[in-house]
N, C-alpha and C positions, 0 to 999 in steps of 0.2 A: 661607593656612594658618590664620590667626587665625579666619576665619569657619567653616572646616571644624571646628576644635576646638570652637568654641561650639555648632555644630550637633550635633556628636557628643555633647557633654555634655547638650544638651537631649534628644536621642533616648534617652540612657541615664538620664534622669530624675535628673540631678545636682541637688543641693540648693544654692540660693543661689549660683549661678555669677555671678561678677563679672569684669570686665576692667579692668585698670588700665593706661592708656597710659604707656609709659616713654620713647617717642621724644623725644629732646631733654633727657631728665632722667637717663638712665642709659645706659651703653654695653652693658649685658648683653643687652638685647633691646628690641624695639619694644613688646611687650605682655606683661603678666603676667596670667594667668588663674588665679583661685582658685575652687575649688568643693568641695563636700562630698558624700560618699556616706553612705548610712545604715548601712553595715557595712564591715568590712575586705574582704569578698568583693566588694561593689559597687565600692569604691575600686580594687581590683586589676583588676576587669573593665573599668572605665572607662579605666584607664591602658593596659591591653593593647590595647584597641580603638583608642585614639588613636594609640599607637605604630605599630600595624599600618597604619592609614590614612595616617599620615605616610610610611611606607615605600612603600606602594602608590601614593599619589597624588603624592608629591613626590620619591621616590627617595632619601630621607634616612633615616639610622638615628638615631632620637632616643635620647638618653641618659636612662636611667631609674635613679633611686635610691629605695630604700625599699620596693620591691615585696614582699620576703619577709614583712614584717610588715603592710604596707599601712595603717598608721595615718596616715602622711604620705608620699605618693609625689610625687616631683619629676620632671617630664619637661622636659628641655632640648631644645627643637626648633629651636634657633638663634634665629630672630626672635621666638619665643613661648616663654615659660617657663610651665609649668602646675604648679600645686600642688593636689593632691587630698588631702583630709583626711577623717577621721572627725570628726563635729561637735565633740566635746569637745576634740580635739587642735587643731582650727582655732581654737576660742575661746581656748585657752591661749596659742597663739603670736600670734594677732591680726595676721597679716601685712598685712591691709587697712590698718590704722592706720599701720603702719610704712612702707608704700610709697605712701601716698596723696599725699604731697608737698603737703598742704594742700588738694588737690582731692578731691572726692567720687569714689569709684570708679564706673565706669559699669556699669549692669546691662543686659547685652545683651538685645535682643529678637530672637528667631530665628523668630518666627511671621509 
């Protein structure tokens, strides 16, 4: 699922997608993915596509919060938590710093 989410974000031209490994550090998920969209429309579209693919490919219903305003959309897919932001909202909350545990977040390569 983690690889599918990263590939979908790449296909949707997400900005600065990163993955933070949480396994062994937090019980909420194995991975946290953070990415930005250029507009609320792009953020909402990326969230909808990810949720649809999770449903189709894994038979799970992902929980989504924040879709009406799409400034910050949270997708809880069980093993993977996805945060999609507009750039200014992302920089304000700076989740990368909060969740890095002293490790540098990984920048996935999907090519």
